[in-house]
N, C-alpha and C positions, 0 to 999 in steps of 0.2 A: 450323846448319851444314851445309856441303855439301861433299862430299869424293869426288873420282872415285874414288878407292881405297875407299871404303866397302865394308865386307861387309855391313853392316846399316843399312838406311836408312827413315828416315820421313820421309813427305813432306807437307805442308800437312794434318795429321791433326786432326780435330775429333772429339770424343767428348763423350756425355751419358748418364749414367745414367738420367736422366728427360728427356721432352721439354720443350725451352725453357729448359734448365739445362745448357749446356756447362761441361764440367771442361777440356776442352782445346780450345783455339781456334786452328787454324793453325799448328800444333807440327811443326816438322822437326828432323831429327837424323840425324847421321852418325856411326856408329863404325867405325873402321878396325884391322886389326890393328897389332899392335905399340903401341897407343895405349890409356892410361887414362882414360877420360872420368869424370868425376863431375856428377851432377845436383844443384844446389842450389836453395835456397829454401824459403820459410816452410811451415808446416802449410797443406793445403789448396791448394797451386800447382798439383797434377796430377802430381807427379814419380813416385808410385806407380803412379798409373793409367797414366802411360806407360810404365812398366815392364812392366805386365800386356799391354799392347798388344804391346809389343815381344817379350814372350813367346806371344804368341797365344793368351792366355787370354780377353782380350777382343779385339773386332772394331772398328775406327774406323768411325763414322758417315759419315764421308768423308775422302778423302786415301788414301794409299797407305803400306804397310810391306812392304818387300822384303828377303828375306835372298840373299845371292849373285845378286841382280838378278833374283830369282824372287818372286812374291807369297807371303808367310807362310802364306797359307791353302790353297796349292798342296801343302803339305808335309804327309804323314802326321804322327802323332806320332812315331814311330820314327824318320823322317827328321829330325824337329827335334831330338831327343835327341841325334842325333850332331853338330848344328851348334851348338845352344844350350844352356847350362848355366845353373842357378838356384841361388843360394844366399839362403835366408830372411833376415830379420831375427832371428829366433829358432830355434836349432838345434832341428828336431824328428825324431822318428823315429817312425812307427805301430807297429812292433815293436822289441823290446828286443835289438837285434842287437849283436854287437860291432863296434868300429870296422873292424876286418879286412871283415867281411861288408859292412858299410854302404858302405865305399869302392868293393868289387867290384862293389856293384849299379850303380854308374855306367857299366859296362860292359855293362849289359843290352842297350843298344841295339846292340851290335857283336859279341854273341854268337850262336853258330848256331842251328838250328832247336830242337835240345834244350835251349836256354838254358844250356849248361854252360860254364863258363869253360875257356879255353885256357890254355896256357902264357904266351902274348903278354900275354892279359888279366891273369893274376896277376902278370906284371912290371910292367905300366902301373900297376896298383894299389899295388905296393910302390912304385914311384918316386912315385907321388902322395902316399903318405904320407912319404915321406923327404923330398920337397919342402916340406910342410907342417909337418914335424917333429911326425907324428901316429904314428910308428912304436912309441914307449913305451906308446902307448895301445890298441894294436892288440886286445889282447885283453878290453878294457872296452867297456862300452856307454856313450852318451851321458850317461846319468843318474849315472853315476859320475865324469865329468869335470868339471873348471871349465868356466866360459863359454868363456874362451879357446880352452881346448882342444876343446870341442865345436865351436865354430866353424871351427876348423883342420880337424878331421874333416868337416865339412861341404864346405869349399871343396876338400879331397883328394877327395871323391866328385864333385864338379863337375870336377875336373881329370883323372880318371880316365875321363871322358866323351871326352877330347880334343876339345873343341868349338873352334870358330873364335870364337865369343863366349861370354863369361861375365858374367851379369848378377846383382847383388847389391843385395839391399834394405835398406841400412842395418845393414850386418854388426857394426858395431862399437857400436850404441847401448846395449848392455847390459854394456860391457866397460870394465875400468880403464884406464888410460892406457897402460901397457905393453902390454898385448894389443891396444888401437888402434893403436898403432905397429905391431905385429908384422903386424897383419891389413893395416894399409896398404902396408907394405914388399911383403907378398906378392903384394896385387893389382898392384902395380907390375911385379913379376917376372914375374906371369902374361903381363902385356903385353908387356914387354921381352924376357923372357928365352924365353917359351914361344909368343910370337906371337899372341896372342889379341886380340881386341879385348874390351877390359873395359869395363863400363858400371855404375857403382855411384852408387845414391841416397844421399846425404848430407846431414846436417844441421852438419858439422863444416868450417866454412870454412878454418880454419887448415890442417887436416890435408888437406883435398882440394887447397889451393894449394899445400903443400908436396910433396906425391906425385903427383898427378894431371898428365897431360901437356895435358889440356883441361877446361873447366868449361862449363857450361850453367846458366845463372840463369834460376828461372823463378819468375811470380808470377800467380796469379789465371788459370790457364791457359795463359799465353803467355810466348815465351821473351822475356826482358829483355834478355840479353846472352851471347854465346857466344864460346870463344876460348881462348886461353892464360891461365895465371893472372894474369899482368901486364894484360890486357885486362879482365878479370872483376872482380878484387878491388881495388875501387876505392871510395874512400870515400862518394861521392855516389852512387853506382850502387847500393852496399849499404844505405845510409841509407833510399832511396827505395823498395828492395825488401821491406827488412824491418821499416820504419816505426819505428827505434830510433836513437839515436845512436850513431855508429861512429866509432872511432878506429882510424886504421892505424900500426904502429909499426914503422918500418925494422929489417930484419935484416940481418947482414952477407953471410949466404947465403940465397938465394930467396927469395919473396913477403914481403912486411910479414905482422906478426901483428895480427889484428883483436882489438880490445877494445870491447866494447859498454857503453854506460851507461844 
């Protein structure tokens, strides 16, 4: 996927955890502000590895990753935290902080030398909690929340960073369908209303096709297809990628619904 307006770009990236065994082979990706991109593919296709490379946790063996046209490696950790936010698959907090303080931690890259939050920091944290419907949980810890509430709190912390890019790794994998829908709607809002580039690793083709602007389908470390839902959610393409029988059921609105046999 190539886009001149991309804020985050991977170009012909190769990566191997061990010599001779490439996990990614020539993968390219473009993420633009105002767009919600979902990475799809079976287990072992390289989606999470690609996300770690985009975060700067891993470095490519070859190829480049650029954020705002600068090499990712040229940024300090604090500079990256102002531009990239990450939401893990399972909400975690090393310490038992209330949600209010957890969300405010998202402002650390913006605070002054003393690390004390300003009125602006407090206001942005409040707005992030309001946007993610986390205000009622402000005085509770993650351990006291349901899975959906905890994931919303983690998204609020990411939102408080005011990043240009938000990266999420299967954020709905442990949630019921109501909360899955809530999180996907939220991700679309982050892109469309908050003008972020949102990149999400997903295993749910139906939800990705319904809510995402762009899809990228991967298998065994390569990009099989990329584009809008109509370009990627195709029976033959999905059948070859997932090695299962696929049926697409037309709907009145949006892309067809997938049924696997």
